[in-house]
Each structure stands twice: as structure tokens, then as C-alpha cells.
py3Dmol code that shows the C-alpha trace and the ligand (Angstrom):
import py3Dmol

protein = """\
ATOM      1  CA  UNK A   1     -52.707 -24.448  59.312  1.00  0.00           C
ATOM      2  CA  UNK A   2     -55.521 -24.995  56.962  1.00  0.00           C
ATOM      3  CA  UNK A   3     -53.907 -22.697  54.421  1.00  0.00           C
ATOM      4  CA  UNK A   4     -50.677 -24.688  54.512  1.00  0.00           C
ATOM      5  CA  UNK A   5     -52.644 -27.989  54.008  1.00  0.00           C
ATOM      6  CA  UNK A   6     -54.386 -26.340  51.151  1.00  0.00           C
ATOM      7  CA  UNK A   7     -51.203 -25.225  49.436  1.00  0.00           C
ATOM      8  CA  UNK A   8     -49.539 -28.652  50.103  1.00  0.00           C
ATOM      9  CA  UNK A   9     -52.625 -30.380  48.433  1.00  0.00           C
ATOM     10  CA  UNK A  10     -52.745 -28.004  45.489  1.00  0.00           C
ATOM     11  CA  UNK A  11     -48.934 -27.666  44.805  1.00  0.00           C
ATOM     12  CA  UNK A  12     -47.740 -31.290  45.748  1.00  0.00           C
ATOM     13  CA  UNK A  13     -50.993 -33.298  45.333  1.00  0.00           C
ATOM     14  CA  UNK A  14     -50.841 -33.980  41.592  1.00  0.00           C
ATOM     15  CA  UNK A  15     -47.141 -34.877  41.677  1.00  0.00           C
ATOM     16  CA  UNK A  16     -47.533 -37.181  44.736  1.00  0.00           C
ATOM     17  CA  UNK A  17     -50.489 -38.773  42.913  1.00  0.00           C
ATOM     18  CA  UNK A  18     -48.176 -39.692  40.036  1.00  0.00           C
ATOM     19  CA  UNK A  19     -45.749 -41.326  42.536  1.00  0.00           C
ATOM     20  CA  UNK A  20     -48.684 -43.234  44.164  1.00  0.00           C
ATOM     21  CA  UNK A  21     -49.822 -44.473  40.731  1.00  0.00           C
ATOM     22  CA  UNK A  22     -46.424 -46.162  40.297  1.00  0.00           C
ATOM     23  CA  UNK A  23     -46.677 -47.571  43.840  1.00  0.00           C
ATOM     24  CA  UNK A  24     -43.907 -45.146  44.971  1.00  0.00           C
ATOM     25  CA  UNK A  25     -43.425 -42.661  47.716  1.00  0.00           C
ATOM     26  CA  UNK A  26     -40.597 -40.097  47.967  1.00  0.00           C
ATOM     27  CA  UNK A  27     -37.678 -40.938  50.217  1.00  0.00           C
ATOM     28  CA  UNK A  28     -37.361 -37.891  52.557  1.00  0.00           C
ATOM     29  CA  UNK A  29     -34.850 -37.408  55.338  1.00  0.00           C
ATOM     30  CA  UNK A  30     -34.546 -34.492  57.662  1.00  0.00           C
ATOM     31  CA  UNK A  31     -31.422 -32.582  58.893  1.00  0.00           C
ATOM     32  CA  UNK A  32     -31.455 -29.633  61.346  1.00  0.00           C
ATOM     33  CA  UNK A  33     -28.394 -27.516  61.845  1.00  0.00           C
ATOM     34  CA  UNK A  34     -26.524 -25.305  64.376  1.00  0.00           C
ATOM     35  CA  UNK A  35     -27.393 -27.044  67.610  1.00  0.00           C
ATOM     36  CA  UNK A  36     -24.931 -26.235  70.510  1.00  0.00           C
ATOM     37  CA  UNK A  37     -26.958 -27.052  73.686  1.00  0.00           C
ATOM     38  CA  UNK A  38     -30.456 -27.797  74.790  1.00  0.00           C
ATOM     39  CA  UNK A  39     -32.721 -24.757  74.443  1.00  0.00           C
ATOM     40  CA  UNK A  40     -36.537 -24.162  74.366  1.00  0.00           C
ATOM     41  CA  UNK A  41     -36.309 -24.177  70.499  1.00  0.00           C
ATOM     42  CA  UNK A  42     -34.600 -27.564  70.649  1.00  0.00           C
ATOM     43  CA  UNK A  43     -37.384 -28.942  72.922  1.00  0.00           C
ATOM     44  CA  UNK A  44     -39.835 -27.777  70.336  1.00  0.00           C
ATOM     45  CA  UNK A  45     -37.904 -29.432  67.478  1.00  0.00           C
ATOM     46  CA  UNK A  46     -37.647 -32.723  69.355  1.00  0.00           C
ATOM     47  CA  UNK A  47     -41.275 -32.614  70.243  1.00  0.00           C
ATOM     48  CA  UNK A  48     -42.220 -32.041  66.518  1.00  0.00           C
ATOM     49  CA  UNK A  49     -39.917 -35.037  65.632  1.00  0.00           C
ATOM     50  CA  UNK A  50     -41.634 -37.325  68.217  1.00  0.00           C
ATOM     51  CA  UNK A  51     -45.124 -36.231  67.365  1.00  0.00           C
ATOM     52  CA  UNK A  52     -44.728 -37.220  63.732  1.00  0.00           C
ATOM     53  CA  UNK A  53     -42.288 -40.027  64.338  1.00  0.00           C
ATOM     54  CA  UNK A  54     -39.926 -38.275  62.064  1.00  0.00           C
ATOM     55  CA  UNK A  55     -36.239 -39.202  62.719  1.00  0.00           C
ATOM     56  CA  UNK A  56     -33.820 -36.207  62.646  1.00  0.00           C
ATOM     57  CA  UNK A  57     -30.187 -35.801  62.079  1.00  0.00           C
ATOM     58  CA  UNK A  58     -29.019 -32.850  64.230  1.00  0.00           C
ATOM     59  CA  UNK A  59     -25.848 -31.182  63.119  1.00  0.00           C
ATOM     60  CA  UNK A  60     -24.267 -29.811  66.243  1.00  0.00           C
ATOM     61  CA  UNK A  61     -21.133 -27.586  66.756  1.00  0.00           C
ATOM     62  CA  UNK A  62     -18.498 -29.287  68.872  1.00  0.00           C
ATOM     63  CA  UNK A  63     -17.762 -26.113  70.807  1.00  0.00           C
ATOM     64  CA  UNK A  64     -21.170 -26.384  72.432  1.00  0.00           C
ATOM     65  CA  UNK A  65     -22.334 -28.427  75.466  1.00  0.00           C
ATOM     66  CA  UNK A  66     -22.554 -31.735  73.526  1.00  0.00           C
ATOM     67  CA  UNK A  67     -22.954 -33.811  76.621  1.00  0.00           C
ATOM     68  CA  UNK A  68     -26.214 -32.102  77.567  1.00  0.00           C
ATOM     69  CA  UNK A  69     -27.399 -32.101  73.903  1.00  0.00           C
ATOM     70  CA  UNK A  70     -26.652 -35.846  73.661  1.00  0.00           C
ATOM     71  CA  UNK A  71     -28.621 -36.453  76.829  1.00  0.00           C
ATOM     72  CA  UNK A  72     -31.564 -34.503  75.517  1.00  0.00           C
ATOM     73  CA  UNK A  73     -31.469 -36.297  72.200  1.00  0.00           C
ATOM     74  CA  UNK A  74     -31.340 -39.701  73.838  1.00  0.00           C
ATOM     75  CA  UNK A  75     -34.312 -38.935  75.897  1.00  0.00           C
ATOM     76  CA  UNK A  76     -36.267 -37.944  72.877  1.00  0.00           C
ATOM     77  CA  UNK A  77     -35.182 -40.807  70.721  1.00  0.00           C
ATOM     78  CA  UNK A  78     -34.885 -41.026  66.953  1.00  0.00           C
ATOM     79  CA  UNK A  79     -31.996 -38.325  66.835  1.00  0.00           C
ATOM     80  CA  UNK A  80     -28.694 -38.880  65.155  1.00  0.00           C
ATOM     81  CA  UNK A  81     -26.009 -36.215  66.070  1.00  0.00           C
ATOM     82  CA  UNK A  82     -23.696 -35.065  63.373  1.00  0.00           C
ATOM     83  CA  UNK A  83     -20.656 -32.788  63.568  1.00  0.00           C
ATOM     84  CA  UNK A  84     -21.326 -29.378  62.226  1.00  0.00           C
ATOM     85  CA  UNK A  85     -17.884 -27.738  61.661  1.00  0.00           C
ATOM     86  CA  UNK A  86     -15.379 -26.989  64.477  1.00  0.00           C
ATOM     87  CA  UNK A  87     -16.484 -23.617  65.945  1.00  0.00           C
ATOM     88  CA  UNK A  88     -18.731 -22.540  62.980  1.00  0.00           C
ATOM     89  CA  UNK A  89     -16.338 -19.742  62.508  1.00  0.00           C
ATOM     90  CA  UNK A  90     -16.077 -17.982  59.037  1.00  0.00           C
ATOM     91  CA  UNK A  91     -12.433 -18.018  58.220  1.00  0.00           C
ATOM     92  CA  UNK A  92     -12.723 -17.259  54.488  1.00  0.00           C
ATOM     93  CA  UNK A  93     -10.629 -14.457  53.016  1.00  0.00           C
ATOM     94  CA  UNK A  94     -12.634 -11.324  52.212  1.00  0.00           C
ATOM     95  CA  UNK A  95     -14.725 -11.537  49.217  1.00  0.00           C
ATOM     96  CA  UNK A  96     -14.731 -15.349  49.271  1.00  0.00           C
ATOM     97  CA  UNK A  97     -17.764 -17.545  50.145  1.00  0.00           C
ATOM     98  CA  UNK A  98     -18.141 -18.190  53.972  1.00  0.00           C
ATOM     99  CA  UNK A  99     -16.348 -21.241  55.223  1.00  0.00           C
ATOM    100  CA  UNK A 100     -14.345 -22.531  58.012  1.00  0.00           C
ATOM    101  CA  UNK A 101     -11.465 -24.221  56.114  1.00  0.00           C
ATOM    102  CA  UNK A 102      -9.339 -22.085  53.696  1.00  0.00           C
ATOM    103  CA  UNK A 103      -6.474 -22.402  51.177  1.00  0.00           C
ATOM    104  CA  UNK A 104      -3.827 -21.639  53.930  1.00  0.00           C
ATOM    105  CA  UNK A 105      -4.984 -24.519  56.193  1.00  0.00           C
ATOM    106  CA  UNK A 106      -2.621 -27.634  56.234  1.00  0.00           C
ATOM    107  CA  UNK A 107      -4.250 -30.898  55.924  1.00  0.00           C
ATOM    108  CA  UNK A 108      -2.556 -32.202  59.043  1.00  0.00           C
ATOM    109  CA  UNK A 109      -4.050 -29.449  61.085  1.00  0.00           C
ATOM    110  CA  UNK A 110      -7.600 -30.091  59.810  1.00  0.00           C
ATOM    111  CA  UNK A 111      -7.214 -33.816  60.475  1.00  0.00           C
ATOM    112  CA  UNK A 112      -6.242 -32.896  64.038  1.00  0.00           C
ATOM    113  CA  UNK A 113      -9.199 -30.539  64.469  1.00  0.00           C
ATOM    114  CA  UNK A 114     -11.493 -33.208  63.146  1.00  0.00           C
ATOM    115  CA  UNK A 115     -10.022 -35.728  65.515  1.00  0.00           C
ATOM    116  CA  UNK A 116     -10.729 -33.357  68.429  1.00  0.00           C
ATOM    117  CA  UNK A 117     -14.284 -32.955  67.299  1.00  0.00           C
ATOM    118  CA  UNK A 118     -14.800 -36.706  67.033  1.00  0.00           C
ATOM    119  CA  UNK A 119     -13.546 -37.101  70.552  1.00  0.00           C
ATOM    120  CA  UNK A 120     -16.100 -34.581  71.809  1.00  0.00           C
ATOM    121  CA  UNK A 121     -18.920 -36.503  70.449  1.00  0.00           C
ATOM    122  CA  UNK A 122     -17.313 -39.863  71.592  1.00  0.00           C
ATOM    123  CA  UNK A 123     -16.894 -38.669  75.068  1.00  0.00           C
ATOM    124  CA  UNK A 124     -20.645 -37.545  75.073  1.00  0.00           C
ATOM    125  CA  UNK A 125     -21.551 -41.185  74.239  1.00  0.00           C
ATOM    126  CA  UNK A 126     -22.650 -40.324  70.755  1.00  0.00           C
ATOM    127  CA  UNK A 127     -19.968 -41.272  68.279  1.00  0.00           C
ATOM    128  CA  UNK A 128     -20.579 -39.345  65.004  1.00  0.00           C
ATOM    129  CA  UNK A 129     -20.182 -40.638  61.470  1.00  0.00           C
ATOM    130  CA  UNK A 130     -21.445 -37.653  59.569  1.00  0.00           C
ATOM    131  CA  UNK A 131     -19.865 -34.159  58.984  1.00  0.00           C
ATOM    132  CA  UNK A 132     -21.948 -31.186  57.863  1.00  0.00           C
ATOM    133  CA  UNK A 133     -19.657 -28.326  56.821  1.00  0.00           C
ATOM    134  CA  UNK A 134     -20.910 -24.918  57.909  1.00  0.00           C
ATOM    135  CA  UNK A 135     -22.216 -22.722  54.952  1.00  0.00           C
ATOM    136  CA  UNK A 136     -22.066 -25.931  52.788  1.00  0.00           C
ATOM    137  CA  UNK A 137     -18.345 -25.118  52.159  1.00  0.00           C
ATOM    138  CA  UNK A 138     -16.579 -28.300  51.170  1.00  0.00           C
ATOM    139  CA  UNK A 139     -13.026 -27.153  50.862  1.00  0.00           C
ATOM    140  CA  UNK A 140     -10.744 -29.812  49.138  1.00  0.00           C
ATOM    141  CA  UNK A 141      -8.575 -29.937  52.328  1.00  0.00           C
ATOM    142  CA  UNK A 142     -11.647 -30.610  54.457  1.00  0.00           C
ATOM    143  CA  UNK A 143     -12.733 -33.271  52.063  1.00  0.00           C
ATOM    144  CA  UNK A 144      -9.364 -35.037  52.334  1.00  0.00           C
ATOM    145  CA  UNK A 145      -9.477 -34.766  56.048  1.00  0.00           C
ATOM    146  CA  UNK A 146     -12.992 -36.388  56.230  1.00  0.00           C
ATOM    147  CA  UNK A 147     -11.782 -39.195  53.972  1.00  0.00           C
ATOM    148  CA  UNK A 148      -8.831 -39.853  56.381  1.00  0.00           C
ATOM    149  CA  UNK A 149     -11.267 -40.101  59.284  1.00  0.00           C
ATOM    150  CA  UNK A 150     -13.754 -42.296  57.230  1.00  0.00           C
ATOM    151  CA  UNK A 151     -16.519 -39.621  57.878  1.00  0.00           C
ATOM    152  CA  UNK A 152     -19.497 -39.257  55.631  1.00  0.00           C
ATOM    153  CA  UNK A 153     -20.491 -35.907  54.296  1.00  0.00           C
ATOM    154  CA  UNK A 154     -23.745 -33.912  54.084  1.00  0.00           C
ATOM    155  CA  UNK A 155     -24.119 -30.591  51.957  1.00  0.00           C
ATOM    156  CA  UNK A 156     -26.826 -28.840  50.150  1.00  0.00           C
ATOM    157  CA  UNK A 157     -27.761 -29.355  46.492  1.00  0.00           C
ATOM    158  CA  UNK A 158     -30.099 -30.802  43.911  1.00  0.00           C
ATOM    159  CA  UNK A 159     -29.205 -34.424  42.988  1.00  0.00           C
ATOM    160  CA  UNK A 160     -26.827 -37.021  44.562  1.00  0.00           C
ATOM    161  CA  UNK A 161     -23.377 -37.371  43.006  1.00  0.00           C
ATOM    162  CA  UNK A 162     -23.198 -41.046  41.925  1.00  0.00           C
ATOM    163  CA  UNK A 163     -19.511 -41.119  42.790  1.00  0.00           C
ATOM    164  CA  UNK A 164     -20.260 -40.572  46.457  1.00  0.00           C
ATOM    165  CA  UNK A 165     -22.860 -43.184  47.484  1.00  0.00           C
ATOM    166  CA  UNK A 166     -22.549 -42.457  51.302  1.00  0.00           C
ATOM    167  CA  UNK A 167     -23.141 -38.692  50.833  1.00  0.00           C
ATOM    168  CA  UNK A 168     -26.628 -37.571  51.622  1.00  0.00           C
ATOM    169  CA  UNK A 169     -27.308 -33.920  50.942  1.00  0.00           C
ATOM    170  CA  UNK A 170     -30.208 -31.659  52.069  1.00  0.00           C
ATOM    171  CA  UNK A 171     -32.262 -30.078  49.300  1.00  0.00           C
ATOM    172  CA  UNK A 172     -35.086 -28.222  50.789  1.00  0.00           C
ATOM    173  CA  UNK A 173     -34.263 -25.267  52.957  1.00  0.00           C
ATOM    174  CA  UNK A 174     -37.348 -24.228  54.906  1.00  0.00           C
ATOM    175  CA  UNK A 175     -35.790 -20.734  55.542  1.00  0.00           C
ATOM    176  CA  UNK A 176     -34.653 -17.841  53.433  1.00  0.00           C
ATOM    177  CA  UNK A 177     -31.578 -15.990  54.824  1.00  0.00           C
ATOM    178  CA  UNK A 178     -31.427 -12.471  53.403  1.00  0.00           C
ATOM    179  CA  UNK A 179     -31.522  -9.963  54.976  1.00  0.00           C
ATOM    180  CA  UNK A 180     -32.279 -12.191  58.065  1.00  0.00           C
ATOM    181  CA  UNK A 181     -33.628 -15.740  58.593  1.00  0.00           C
ATOM    182  CA  UNK A 182     -37.410 -16.148  58.081  1.00  0.00           C
ATOM    183  CA  UNK A 183     -39.826 -18.726  56.543  1.00  0.00           C
ATOM    184  CA  UNK A 184     -39.179 -19.161  52.885  1.00  0.00           C
ATOM    185  CA  UNK A 185     -42.930 -19.231  52.245  1.00  0.00           C
ATOM    186  CA  UNK A 186     -45.171 -22.271  51.588  1.00  0.00           C
ATOM    187  CA  UNK A 187     -45.552 -21.548  47.813  1.00  0.00           C
ATOM    188  CA  UNK A 188     -41.878 -21.043  47.136  1.00  0.00           C
ATOM    189  CA  UNK A 189     -40.909 -24.076  49.256  1.00  0.00           C
ATOM    190  CA  UNK A 190     -43.485 -26.302  47.843  1.00  0.00           C
ATOM    191  CA  UNK A 191     -42.677 -25.310  44.240  1.00  0.00           C
ATOM    192  CA  UNK A 192     -39.039 -26.219  44.793  1.00  0.00           C
ATOM    193  CA  UNK A 193     -40.112 -29.533  46.487  1.00  0.00           C
ATOM    194  CA  UNK A 194     -42.385 -30.286  43.406  1.00  0.00           C
ATOM    195  CA  UNK A 195     -39.597 -29.445  40.946  1.00  0.00           C
ATOM    196  CA  UNK A 196     -37.183 -31.847  42.556  1.00  0.00           C
ATOM    197  CA  UNK A 197     -39.765 -34.568  42.902  1.00  0.00           C
ATOM    198  CA  UNK A 198     -40.799 -34.258  39.140  1.00  0.00           C
ATOM    199  CA  UNK A 199     -37.007 -34.373  38.277  1.00  0.00           C
ATOM    200  CA  UNK A 200     -36.577 -37.597  40.131  1.00  0.00           C
ATOM    201  CA  UNK A 201     -39.644 -39.164  38.746  1.00  0.00           C
ATOM    202  CA  UNK A 202     -38.797 -38.284  35.115  1.00  0.00           C
ATOM    203  CA  UNK A 203     -35.288 -39.627  35.478  1.00  0.00           C
ATOM    204  CA  UNK A 204     -36.664 -42.840  37.109  1.00  0.00           C
ATOM    205  CA  UNK A 205     -34.731 -41.949  40.414  1.00  0.00           C
ATOM    206  CA  UNK A 206     -37.458 -43.133  42.593  1.00  0.00           C
ATOM    207  CA  UNK A 207     -35.132 -43.857  45.590  1.00  0.00           C
ATOM    208  CA  UNK A 208     -33.033 -40.715  45.199  1.00  0.00           C
ATOM    209  CA  UNK A 209     -33.565 -39.090  48.682  1.00  0.00           C
ATOM    210  CA  UNK A 210     -34.814 -35.601  49.260  1.00  0.00           C
ATOM    211  CA  UNK A 211     -33.310 -33.833  52.365  1.00  0.00           C
ATOM    212  CA  UNK A 212     -35.448 -31.382  54.348  1.00  0.00           C
ATOM    213  CA  UNK A 213     -33.286 -28.762  55.998  1.00  0.00           C
ATOM    214  CA  UNK A 214     -34.212 -26.783  59.183  1.00  0.00           C
ATOM    215  CA  UNK A 215     -32.515 -24.512  61.599  1.00  0.00           C
ATOM    216  CA  UNK A 216     -34.484 -24.713  64.740  1.00  0.00           C
ATOM    217  CA  UNK A 217     -32.864 -21.703  66.440  1.00  0.00           C
ATOM    218  CA  UNK A 218     -33.930 -19.420  63.468  1.00  0.00           C
ATOM    219  CA  UNK A 219     -37.564 -20.564  63.001  1.00  0.00           C
ATOM    220  CA  UNK A 220     -40.313 -18.068  63.156  1.00  0.00           C
ATOM    221  CA  UNK A 221     -43.839 -19.042  64.077  1.00  0.00           C
ATOM    222  CA  UNK A 222     -44.677 -19.559  60.342  1.00  0.00           C
ATOM    223  CA  UNK A 223     -41.893 -22.052  59.971  1.00  0.00           C
ATOM    224  CA  UNK A 224     -43.097 -24.106  62.897  1.00  0.00           C
ATOM    225  CA  UNK A 225     -46.691 -24.189  61.647  1.00  0.00           C
ATOM    226  CA  UNK A 226     -45.687 -25.170  58.212  1.00  0.00           C
ATOM    227  CA  UNK A 227     -43.552 -28.045  59.421  1.00  0.00           C
ATOM    228  CA  UNK A 228     -46.474 -29.377  61.375  1.00  0.00           C
ATOM    229  CA  UNK A 229     -48.435 -29.556  58.126  1.00  0.00           C
ATOM    230  CA  UNK A 230     -45.599 -30.768  55.967  1.00  0.00           C
ATOM    231  CA  UNK A 231     -44.024 -33.520  58.081  1.00  0.00           C
ATOM    232  CA  UNK A 232     -47.164 -35.876  58.111  1.00  0.00           C
ATOM    233  CA  UNK A 233     -47.278 -35.597  54.284  1.00  0.00           C
ATOM    234  CA  UNK A 234     -43.567 -36.553  53.465  1.00  0.00           C
ATOM    235  CA  UNK A 235     -42.986 -38.831  56.564  1.00  0.00           C
ATOM    236  CA  UNK A 236     -39.291 -38.567  56.820  1.00  0.00           C
ATOM    237  CA  UNK A 237     -37.092 -41.670  57.435  1.00  0.00           C
ATOM    238  CA  UNK A 238     -33.691 -41.865  59.184  1.00  0.00           C
ATOM    239  CA  UNK A 239     -30.464 -41.139  57.393  1.00  0.00           C
ATOM    240  CA  UNK A 240     -29.147 -44.638  58.463  1.00  0.00           C
ATOM    241  CA  UNK A 241     -32.107 -46.352  56.728  1.00  0.00           C
ATOM    242  CA  UNK A 242     -31.005 -44.674  53.544  1.00  0.00           C
ATOM    243  CA  UNK A 243     -27.189 -44.929  53.659  1.00  0.00           C
ATOM    244  CA  UNK A 244     -26.878 -47.969  55.883  1.00  0.00           C
ATOM    245  CA  UNK A 245     -24.666 -48.560  58.956  1.00  0.00           C
ATOM    246  CA  UNK A 246     -21.113 -47.642  58.446  1.00  0.00           C
ATOM    247  CA  UNK A 247     -20.031 -50.744  60.380  1.00  0.00           C
ATOM    248  CA  UNK A 248     -22.252 -52.974  58.294  1.00  0.00           C
ATOM    249  CA  UNK A 249     -21.220 -51.218  55.144  1.00  0.00           C
ATOM    250  CA  UNK A 250     -17.448 -51.469  55.484  1.00  0.00           C
ATOM    251  CA  UNK A 251     -16.991 -54.099  57.971  1.00  0.00           C
ATOM    252  CA  UNK A 252     -14.976 -51.797  60.071  1.00  0.00           C
ATOM    253  CA  UNK A 253     -15.463 -50.925  63.664  1.00  0.00           C
ATOM    254  CA  UNK A 254     -16.403 -47.307  63.049  1.00  0.00           C
ATOM    255  CA  UNK A 255     -14.133 -44.468  61.859  1.00  0.00           C
ATOM    256  CA  UNK A 256     -10.517 -45.063  60.934  1.00  0.00           C
ATOM    257  CA  UNK A 257      -7.852 -43.246  62.922  1.00  0.00           C
ATOM    258  CA  UNK A 258      -4.875 -42.715  60.587  1.00  0.00           C
ATOM    259  CA  UNK A 259      -1.782 -40.673  61.281  1.00  0.00           C
ATOM    260  CA  UNK A 260      -2.139 -37.392  59.486  1.00  0.00           C
ATOM    261  CA  UNK A 261      -0.376 -37.216  56.111  1.00  0.00           C
ATOM    262  CA  UNK A 262       1.952 -34.427  55.080  1.00  0.00           C
ATOM    263  CA  UNK A 263       0.055 -31.401  53.794  1.00  0.00           C
ATOM    264  CA  UNK A 264       0.222 -31.159  49.866  1.00  0.00           C
TER     265      UNK A 264
END
"""
ligand_1 = """\
1
ZN
Zn -24.699 -23.875 60.296
"""
view = py3Dmol.view(width=600, height=400)
view.addModel(protein, "pdb")
view.setStyle({"model": 0}, {"cartoon": {"style": "trace"}})
view.addModel(ligand_1, "xyz")
view.setStyle({"model": 1}, {"stick": {}})
view.zoomTo()
view.show()
């Protein structure tokens, strides 16, 4: 713990001081992926979120027990549930990047799949307004289907695309994935954090959010311990406080339900 604190001070300290000197603080939000049902790891995640009053957007796969998940999240408070794919199934042709939607899928079918996923969350009493594509694979057909349902999108990247104001990505993955998931390492993770903060400061993008990405089911002990040191420093805020409420923003009563268009 002391080592994590020391590294945070050494690597992020000078950059955060430059923000403070301009009376600014980075806008950080937190997304966690791959939830399907309540587990001991989920309990640990929710306890961490409560302890540091850090709201969390939990991307959940609709084929799980969303009812039980929603109940656990309601009890914890400060959790927004998002849709994380349909079955988190890799349907990419061999040799192509992993993804759930591919070139052979018809728009009408993807629109229907999305409608089914939305129903799962609605029935669990937690209507979703955000979609998080597994493997960050934003296939054009998926993008079109999301637009038809009025769903917002969250991927993984560096800076926000100005053409997509409601899109809020994650930027800081606390894990490395090859050959298997494990903590990225404090120095590596903090160096990326510093680089993205410096970029925002130099461009004057003080309010450009920075998204922390976690996967509670894959955390090793080092990851949990690092988060305990990192969360109180960056003080995440809720996604809603950044992108606003969809009803307030569009004046609509939640997501639209449109008849699927012909694929094309
Ligand atoms: Zn995932």
C-alpha cells in the first residue's frame, strides 16, 4: 500500500499539482466490465465503490442473472448498469479482431438482439441507456442498431470524438491481458495516466473525462490493493454527472423503439 502511494505521488504528483495551480481537477469516471451475477468479487468491488464514494458503471452481460445483479447494485447504491454485448460471444471470422457483431449480421437482427437485451434490464427494474461492446469492437452494423435504439456508447481509447458528445470511453485499463489477466503494474498504469492528463492539460481540455477500466472477476490481489490507493486520489464521479440525463438531454422519455429498417 505504501509503495502504491509513493508511486502515485512520484509519478502523478507533479502533473496533479499543475492542474491544482489552475484550480482544476481531472474528471475521472469508472467502468467495470463482464458482470453476470453477484459473486464475492462483485461484493468486493461494490464495497470499494462505497468506501471511497466512487460511483461505478457496471457493464453486465444480458445472459446473466440481471435481476439478482440489479438487486445487489441497488443495495450498494451509486451503481449504473450498462449492457455489455448480447452473450459476450466472439463471432469474428478467423484472423479478425474479436467481436460479437460481424459483416454477415443483418441490421434488423442486431436491432432485435438489442431490443431483447434492453428488455432484460427493463424487467430487472434497471433500464439501461449505455451499451459497452465486448472487446471494444464497434462494428458499423452495431453502431447503426445502437442509434436506432437511442443507446449511448462506451469503448476504449485516448480522447473523446467531438462528433459523439454522449459517448464516454474508458482510457485506463488497470489490467494487462496477455498471456492471462493480471495487474498492469503501478508504474506502467500511472505513466499512461500521466500521459493522458498532460495531453488534456496542454490542449486546454480540462473537462475531458478520463475513464478508469476494471474487470472485477479478473483482479489479482495487487490490482485490488492498487485501486485502494488510486481511487481516493482521482475521486471518480458518475457517468451521468458527465454526459447528463438522457431524458433531460433529449426531452424524450427514454430510448426510442423504432421498427427495424431493412438491412443495407
Ligand atoms: Zn467484456
